[in-house]
Residue frames as qw, qx, qy, qz and C-alpha x, y, z in Angstrom:
[[0.067, -0.995, 0.074, 0.028, -47.11, 11.42, -35.94],
 [0.753, -0.380, 0.334, 0.420, -43.75, 9.69, -36.33],
 [0.619, 0.433, 0.363, 0.546, -43.34, 11.01, -39.89],
 [0.035, 0.949, 0.133, 0.285, -43.54, 14.65, -38.73],
 [0.448, 0.351, -0.398, 0.719, -40.82, 16.87, -37.37],
 [0.257, -0.315, -0.617, 0.674, -40.89, 18.63, -34.01],
 [0.182, 0.125, -0.006, -0.975, -42.74, 21.67, -35.42],
 [0.497, -0.153, -0.632, -0.574, -45.45, 19.42, -36.88],
 [0.470, -0.326, -0.788, 0.229, -45.97, 17.68, -33.54],
 [0.100, -0.267, -0.378, 0.881, -46.19, 21.05, -31.77],
 [0.309, -0.003, -0.317, -0.897, -48.74, 22.18, -34.37],
 [0.522, -0.271, -0.752, -0.297, -50.96, 19.15, -33.82],
 [0.397, -0.368, -0.683, 0.490, -50.86, 19.41, -30.01],
 [0.012, -0.230, -0.172, 0.958, -51.43, 23.17, -30.06],
 [0.360, -0.117, -0.508, -0.774, -54.33, 22.74, -32.51],
 [0.498, -0.383, -0.777, -0.037, -56.06, 20.25, -30.21],
 [0.292, -0.379, -0.501, 0.721, -55.55, 22.58, -27.23],
 [0.102, 0.090, -0.132, -0.982, -56.86, 25.54, -29.26],
 [0.433, -0.283, -0.671, -0.532, -60.00, 23.58, -30.19],
 [0.464, -0.449, -0.707, 0.287, -60.61, 22.83, -26.52],
 [0.180, -0.321, -0.261, 0.893, -60.08, 26.48, -25.58],
 [0.216, -0.112, -0.414, -0.877, -62.51, 27.55, -28.32],
 [0.491, -0.442, -0.717, -0.224, -65.22, 25.33, -26.83],
 [0.433, -0.445, -0.529, 0.579, -64.41, 26.69, -23.37],
 [0.058, -0.100, 0.041, 0.992, -64.58, 30.26, -24.69],
 [0.364, -0.284, -0.549, -0.696, -68.04, 29.61, -26.13],
 [0.540, -0.478, -0.691, 0.054, -69.21, 28.16, -22.82],
 [0.446, -0.521, -0.387, 0.616, -67.80, 30.82, -20.48],
 [0.248, 0.858, 0.224, 0.391, -67.49, 33.93, -22.72],
 [0.533, -0.768, 0.035, 0.352, -64.53, 34.97, -20.55],
 [0.350, 0.905, -0.241, -0.028, -61.91, 37.30, -21.99],
 [0.300, -0.651, 0.694, 0.064, -58.84, 35.52, -20.49],
 [0.732, 0.087, 0.674, 0.040, -59.95, 32.21, -22.03],
 [0.624, 0.759, 0.184, -0.006, -60.34, 33.91, -25.42],
 [0.071, 0.890, -0.448, -0.050, -56.87, 35.47, -25.15],
 [0.526, -0.377, 0.760, 0.058, -55.41, 32.04, -24.30],
 [0.753, 0.416, 0.510, 0.001, -57.25, 30.56, -27.30],
 [0.450, 0.888, -0.080, -0.038, -55.85, 33.24, -29.62],
 [0.158, -0.772, 0.613, 0.055, -52.29, 32.69, -28.34],
 [0.628, -0.136, 0.765, 0.050, -52.40, 28.90, -28.67],
 [0.701, 0.611, 0.367, -0.033, -53.98, 29.20, -32.12],
 [0.267, 0.912, -0.302, -0.077, -51.20, 31.56, -33.24],
 [0.360, -0.550, 0.751, 0.062, -48.58, 29.08, -31.96],
 [0.723, 0.188, 0.665, -0.005, -50.30, 26.23, -33.80],
 [0.592, 0.793, 0.126, -0.070, -50.44, 28.23, -37.06],
 [0.072, 0.857, -0.504, -0.080, -46.76, 29.20, -36.88],
 [0.506, -0.340, 0.792, 0.037, -45.69, 25.61, -36.14],
 [0.732, 0.414, 0.541, -0.023, -47.81, 24.23, -38.99],
 [0.439, 0.888, -0.097, -0.091, -46.41, 26.87, -41.36],
 [0.168, -0.716, 0.671, 0.091, -42.85, 25.93, -40.36],
 [0.641, -0.045, 0.766, 0.025, -43.60, 22.24, -41.03],
 [0.669, 0.667, 0.323, -0.059, -45.10, 23.03, -44.44],
 [0.227, 0.906, -0.344, -0.101, -42.04, 25.12, -45.33],
 [0.391, -0.507, 0.764, 0.081, -39.68, 22.32, -44.27],
 [0.662, 0.199, 0.721, 0.039, -41.55, 19.80, -46.42],
 [0.077, -0.254, 0.503, 0.822, -41.62, 22.20, -49.39],
 [0.232, 0.529, 0.813, 0.072, -45.36, 21.93, -50.11],
 [0.070, -0.063, 0.174, 0.980, -45.89, 24.94, -52.36],
 [0.284, -0.427, -0.651, -0.559, -49.53, 24.16, -53.18],
 [0.454, -0.618, -0.592, 0.247, -50.42, 24.29, -49.48],
 [0.306, -0.351, -0.113, 0.878, -48.61, 27.62, -49.16],
 [0.070, -0.146, -0.436, -0.885, -50.54, 29.07, -52.12],
 [0.404, -0.537, -0.679, -0.297, -53.88, 27.82, -50.78],
 [0.455, -0.549, -0.470, 0.520, -53.06, 29.22, -47.33],
 [0.189, -0.178, 0.068, 0.963, -52.16, 32.62, -48.77],
 [0.222, -0.306, -0.551, -0.744, -55.36, 32.77, -50.81],
 [0.475, -0.573, -0.667, -0.024, -57.47, 31.72, -47.82],
 [0.392, -0.439, -0.326, 0.740, -55.80, 34.31, -45.57],
 [0.028, 0.008, 0.251, 0.968, -56.46, 37.06, -48.12],
 [0.364, -0.429, -0.637, -0.527, -60.11, 36.01, -48.40],
 [0.492, -0.543, -0.605, 0.310, -60.46, 35.92, -44.61],
 [0.269, -0.316, -0.148, 0.898, -59.02, 39.42, -44.21],
 [0.110, -0.157, -0.427, -0.883, -61.22, 40.79, -47.01],
 [0.449, -0.514, -0.665, -0.303, -64.42, 39.32, -45.55],
 [0.467, -0.495, -0.500, 0.536, -63.47, 40.50, -42.05],
 [0.146, -0.175, 0.023, 0.974, -62.87, 44.07, -43.20],
 [0.263, -0.292, -0.551, -0.736, -66.12, 44.01, -45.17],
 [0.481, -0.546, -0.685, 0.020, -68.02, 42.76, -42.12],
 [0.368, -0.435, -0.346, 0.745, -66.53, 45.41, -39.84],
 [0.026, -0.026, 0.234, 0.972, -67.25, 48.15, -42.39],
 [0.365, -0.377, -0.607, -0.597, -70.85, 47.13, -43.04],
 [0.484, -0.520, -0.657, 0.251, -71.54, 46.53, -39.35],
 [0.257, -0.334, -0.203, 0.884, -70.31, 50.04, -38.52],
 [0.126, -0.070, -0.373, -0.916, -72.30, 51.59, -41.35],
 [0.392, -0.437, -0.737, -0.336, -75.47, 49.73, -40.49],
 [0.435, -0.602, -0.556, 0.373, -75.41, 51.07, -36.92],
 [0.257, -0.406, -0.066, 0.875, -74.02, 54.59, -37.52],
 [0.414, 0.775, 0.476, -0.028, -75.72, 55.42, -40.77],
 [0.037, -0.858, 0.252, 0.446, -72.70, 57.49, -41.87],
 [0.739, 0.628, -0.239, -0.053, -70.67, 57.26, -45.04],
 [0.920, -0.197, 0.057, 0.336, -67.56, 55.09, -45.09],
 [0.244, -0.800, 0.314, 0.449, -64.08, 56.60, -45.06],
 [0.516, -0.030, 0.700, 0.494, -63.37, 54.54, -48.19],
 [0.214, 0.323, -0.239, -0.891, -65.94, 56.57, -50.11],
 [0.568, 0.024, -0.612, -0.550, -67.84, 53.60, -51.58],
 [0.519, -0.242, 0.630, -0.524, -70.00, 51.99, -48.89],
 [0.109, 0.015, -0.975, -0.195, -70.82, 48.31, -49.20],
 [0.555, -0.383, -0.449, -0.587, -74.42, 47.11, -49.19],
 [0.071, -0.258, 0.701, -0.661, -75.51, 47.06, -45.54],
 [0.718, -0.224, -0.310, -0.581, -78.64, 44.96, -45.78],
 [0.929, -0.361, -0.010, -0.083, -77.18, 41.97, -43.93],
 [0.096, 0.788, -0.599, 0.106, -73.57, 42.12, -42.68],
 [0.773, -0.305, 0.535, -0.153, -73.83, 38.54, -41.41],
 [0.889, 0.456, 0.018, 0.031, -72.99, 37.25, -44.91],
 [0.362, 0.757, -0.453, 0.300, -69.51, 38.76, -44.62],
 [0.468, -0.560, 0.593, -0.339, -69.11, 37.32, -41.13],
 [0.929, 0.042, 0.346, -0.125, -70.06, 33.84, -42.33],
 [0.742, 0.633, -0.159, 0.153, -67.67, 34.22, -45.29],
 [0.047, 0.761, -0.554, 0.334, -64.82, 35.29, -42.99],
 [0.665, -0.380, 0.575, -0.288, -65.44, 32.41, -40.57],
 [0.943, 0.250, 0.212, -0.057, -65.71, 29.83, -43.35],
 [0.614, 0.699, -0.289, 0.227, -62.55, 31.03, -45.14],
 [0.184, -0.700, 0.602, -0.338, -60.61, 31.13, -41.85],
 [0.815, -0.194, 0.501, -0.216, -61.71, 27.59, -40.97],
 [0.891, 0.449, 0.058, 0.038, -60.85, 26.35, -44.47],
 [0.336, 0.793, -0.437, 0.260, -57.43, 28.03, -44.36],
 [0.418, -0.566, 0.641, -0.306, -56.60, 26.47, -40.98],
 [0.916, 0.048, 0.365, -0.161, -57.81, 23.07, -42.17],
 [0.769, 0.608, -0.142, 0.136, -55.61, 23.21, -45.30],
 [0.085, 0.781, -0.534, 0.313, -52.62, 24.40, -43.26],
 [0.582, -0.422, 0.635, -0.284, -52.90, 21.66, -40.65],
 [0.937, 0.241, 0.236, -0.089, -53.61, 18.99, -43.26],
 [0.603, 0.718, -0.298, 0.179, -50.49, 20.04, -45.17],
 [0.108, -0.686, 0.635, -0.337, -48.41, 19.80, -42.00],
 [0.641, -0.251, 0.650, -0.321, -49.83, 16.47, -40.78],
 [0.897, 0.368, 0.006, -0.246, -50.33, 14.61, -44.07],
 [0.690, -0.381, 0.525, 0.321, -47.64, 11.95, -44.57],
 [0.186, 0.577, -0.562, -0.562, -45.51, 11.93, -47.69],
 [0.902, 0.256, 0.044, -0.345, -46.80, 9.52, -50.34],
 [0.782, -0.226, 0.526, 0.247, -44.91, 6.36, -51.30],
 [0.704, 0.584, 0.267, 0.303, -44.75, 7.19, -55.04],
 [0.101, 0.963, -0.173, 0.182, -43.00, 10.45, -54.23],
 [0.558, -0.654, 0.508, 0.053, -40.47, 8.69, -52.01],
 [0.830, 0.115, 0.483, 0.254, -39.86, 6.05, -54.69],
 [0.512, 0.814, 0.110, 0.253, -39.36, 8.80, -57.27],
 [0.165, -0.919, 0.348, -0.077, -36.79, 10.48, -55.05],
 [0.738, -0.361, 0.547, 0.158, -34.93, 7.18, -54.65],
 [0.774, 0.450, 0.357, 0.266, -34.87, 6.71, -58.42],
 [0.288, 0.927, -0.080, 0.227, -33.48, 10.18, -59.03],
 [0.430, -0.776, 0.462, -0.008, -30.85, 9.64, -56.33],
 [0.821, -0.075, 0.524, 0.213, -29.84, 6.35, -57.95],
 [0.641, 0.687, 0.209, 0.271, -29.54, 8.05, -61.34],
 [0.012, 0.966, -0.221, 0.131, -27.31, 10.76, -59.91],
 [0.684, -0.538, 0.469, 0.151, -24.79, 8.26, -58.52],
 [0.373, 0.646, -0.588, -0.312, -21.90, 7.58, -60.93],
 [0.980, 0.059, -0.144, -0.122, -21.56, 4.01, -62.12],
 [0.621, -0.608, 0.467, 0.163, -18.71, 2.08, -60.52],
 [0.405, 0.645, -0.576, -0.296, -15.87, 1.40, -63.00],
 [0.995, -0.001, 0.001, -0.096, -15.49, -2.22, -64.00],
 [0.496, -0.626, 0.537, 0.270, -12.09, -3.82, -63.25],
 [0.627, 0.628, -0.390, -0.245, -10.03, -4.46, -66.35],
 [0.840, -0.281, 0.458, 0.074, -8.67, -8.02, -66.53],
 [0.303, 0.700, -0.572, -0.301, -5.59, -8.68, -68.63],
 [0.987, 0.103, -0.086, -0.084, -5.06, -12.09, -70.22],
 [0.609, -0.594, 0.466, 0.243, -1.91, -13.85, -69.08],
 [0.405, 0.659, -0.531, -0.346, 0.70, -14.17, -71.88],
 [0.992, 0.071, -0.039, -0.095, 1.10, -17.68, -73.29],
 [0.483, -0.638, 0.563, 0.207, 4.33, -19.46, -72.38],
 [0.677, 0.565, -0.425, -0.206, 6.47, -20.67, -75.22],
 [0.838, -0.338, 0.426, 0.034, 7.87, -24.16, -74.86],
 [0.015, -0.560, 0.720, 0.410, 10.87, -25.53, -76.61],
 [0.243, 0.101, 0.943, 0.203, 9.94, -27.87, -79.39],
 [0.042, -0.494, -0.714, -0.494, 6.37, -27.96, -80.50],
 [0.165, -0.134, 0.187, -0.959, 3.93, -25.20, -79.70],
 [0.028, 0.413, 0.889, -0.198, 0.78, -26.11, -77.79],
 [0.033, -0.682, -0.494, -0.538, -2.48, -24.33, -78.61],
 [0.073, 0.320, -0.309, 0.893, -2.82, -21.04, -76.77],
 [0.604, -0.425, -0.155, -0.656, -6.27, -21.94, -75.38],
 [0.822, -0.215, -0.517, 0.100, -4.95, -24.82, -73.25],
 [0.502, -0.852, 0.124, -0.084, -3.88, -24.30, -69.65],
 [0.082, 0.770, -0.630, 0.067, -0.24, -24.43, -68.64],
 [0.607, -0.274, 0.731, -0.147, -0.48, -27.93, -67.15],
 [0.837, 0.424, 0.335, -0.086, -1.84, -29.30, -70.45],
 [0.452, 0.834, -0.318, 0.002, 1.02, -27.59, -72.34],
 [0.228, -0.635, 0.731, -0.104, 3.61, -29.20, -70.08],
 [0.743, -0.012, 0.657, -0.131, 2.04, -32.64, -70.47],
 [0.766, 0.628, 0.109, -0.080, 1.92, -32.27, -74.26],
 [0.265, 0.817, -0.510, 0.045, 5.64, -31.33, -74.43],
 [0.418, -0.438, 0.784, -0.136, 6.63, -34.28, -72.22],
 [0.828, 0.265, 0.468, -0.159, 4.55, -36.59, -74.41],
 [0.612, 0.763, -0.197, -0.059, 6.47, -35.43, -77.51],
 [0.031, 0.697, -0.708, 0.113, 9.84, -36.20, -75.91],
 [0.635, -0.184, 0.716, -0.223, 8.62, -39.62, -74.74],
 [0.843, 0.461, 0.175, -0.217, 7.70, -40.65, -78.31],
 [0.371, 0.746, -0.548, -0.068, 11.30, -40.44, -79.55],
 [0.976, -0.074, -0.199, 0.037, 12.84, -43.95, -79.63],
 [0.477, -0.773, 0.403, 0.108, 15.80, -44.50, -77.39],
 [0.487, 0.633, -0.593, -0.101, 19.07, -45.52, -79.08],
 [0.978, -0.172, -0.113, -0.006, 20.08, -49.18, -78.66],
 [0.447, -0.754, 0.442, 0.189, 23.39, -49.81, -76.96],
 [0.606, -0.193, 0.646, 0.422, 26.22, -50.59, -79.31],
 [0.473, 0.587, 0.543, 0.370, 24.59, -49.04, -82.32],
 [0.227, -0.152, 0.067, 0.960, 25.57, -45.73, -83.74],
 [0.322, 0.646, 0.459, -0.518, 22.79, -43.35, -84.23],
 [0.519, 0.492, 0.529, 0.457, 21.68, -42.69, -87.77],
 [0.121, -0.494, 0.001, 0.861, 22.52, -39.38, -89.27]]
């Protein structure tokens, strides 16, 4: 439950309590227990719906809406056929449903309600998949602008008096080459005039 928000945790706890109250309602058939069950179930449904909305699971929302519509339709059909089967009067809708066995509509309403609640709670409690999280990381990395690379400027070559050393050599090698050129010149002997 660590991956869920506070509404998801409330939904799970309220769902467990509602299941316990449903069993207690079936055992005691007391009206206050049934009212408590209905209230806790409504709280669980609202919390699960809030968690599904926060997570943005549209498929769960569509399935929940379809299941709720089916539940309401089957419930209205059951109530209408049950009333007609006992009263024997025409329906206010004008087109009465077949009243042979209204229990089919009751079973349909109960099954669609249970399926809707199961889908809603599964959508709230199901953890997010790893591929989806990895895909979100990739898209976030693509959205970040690339860091500009630092531009390095080459240092200008120093010119030495006399001969020019190759530009690829370091400054220390250039200095040693210029001193070697001056050392090669023969020194003038004392007492002799230099040649012109």
